[in-house]
C-alpha positions as CSV (number, residue, x, y, z in Angstrom):
1,X,5.5,-7.1,-1.7
2,X,8.0,-8.1,1.2
3,X,11.2,-7.4,-1.1
4,X,9.6,-4.0,-2.4
5,X,8.5,-2.9,1.1
6,X,12.3,-4.3,1.7
7,X,13.9,-1.7,-1.4
8,X,11.9,1.3,-0.7
9,X,12.5,0.5,3.0
10,X,16.9,0.4,2.3
11,X,16.1,3.7,-0.8
12,X,14.6,6.0,2.6
13,X,10.6,5.4,1.4
14,X,9.1,5.9,4.8
15,X,5.6,4.4,3.4
16,X,4.1,2.9,0.5
17,X,0.8,3.2,-1.1
18,X,-1.8,1.9,-4.1
19,X,-4.6,1.2,-5.7
20,X,-6.6,-1.2,-6.4
21,X,-10.3,-2.3,-6.9
22,X,-13.0,-3.5,-5.6
23,X,-12.9,-6.7,-7.2
24,X,-9.8,-7.0,-6.7
25,X,-7.6,-7.7,-4.3
26,X,-8.2,-4.7,-1.4
27,X,-8.4,-8.0,1.3
28,X,-4.5,-9.5,0.5
29,X,-3.8,-5.5,1.1
30,X,-5.1,-5.9,4.2
31,X,-3.5,-9.1,5.6
32,X,-0.1,-7.4,4.5
33,X,-1.0,-4.3,6.6
34,X,-2.4,-1.9,4.3
35,X,-5.3,0.4,5.0
36,X,-7.9,2.2,3.2
37,X,-6.8,6.1,3.0
38,X,-9.7,6.5,-0.5
39,X,-12.1,5.5,-2.2
40,X,-13.9,6.4,-6.0
41,X,-17.4,5.2,-5.9
42,X,-18.2,3.5,-9.3
43,X,-14.7,4.2,-10.9
44,X,-15.3,2.0,-13.3
45,X,-19.2,2.1,-13.3
46,X,-20.6,-0.3,-10.6
47,X,-16.9,-1.0,-8.7
48,X,-15.1,1.2,-6.2
49,X,-11.3,2.1,-6.5
50,X,-9.2,2.3,-2.8
51,X,-6.3,4.0,-2.7
52,X,-4.3,2.1,0.7
53,X,-1.1,3.0,2.2
54,X,1.2,1.1,4.6
55,X,4.3,3.1,6.8
56,X,7.9,1.7,6.6
57,X,10.2,1.4,8.9
58,X,13.5,2.5,8.8
59,X,16.2,0.0,7.8
60,X,18.4,-1.9,10.2
61,X,22.1,-0.4,10.3
62,X,20.8,3.0,8.1
63,X,22.7,6.1,9.3
64,X,20.4,9.4,10.5
């Protein structure tokens, strides 16, 4: 994840977002600094889907 985030930052991205399901890895992403900004209940049936985001710092040595 850190390599993907660093590459995104190097390409000028200011944030990243992912989506995950209740039965997957929400806590994993929270440990990496992601926060939940949206949730769909009962999607799929009996579970929730979470949308998570994380701001990225500017790449070191970048111009502007």
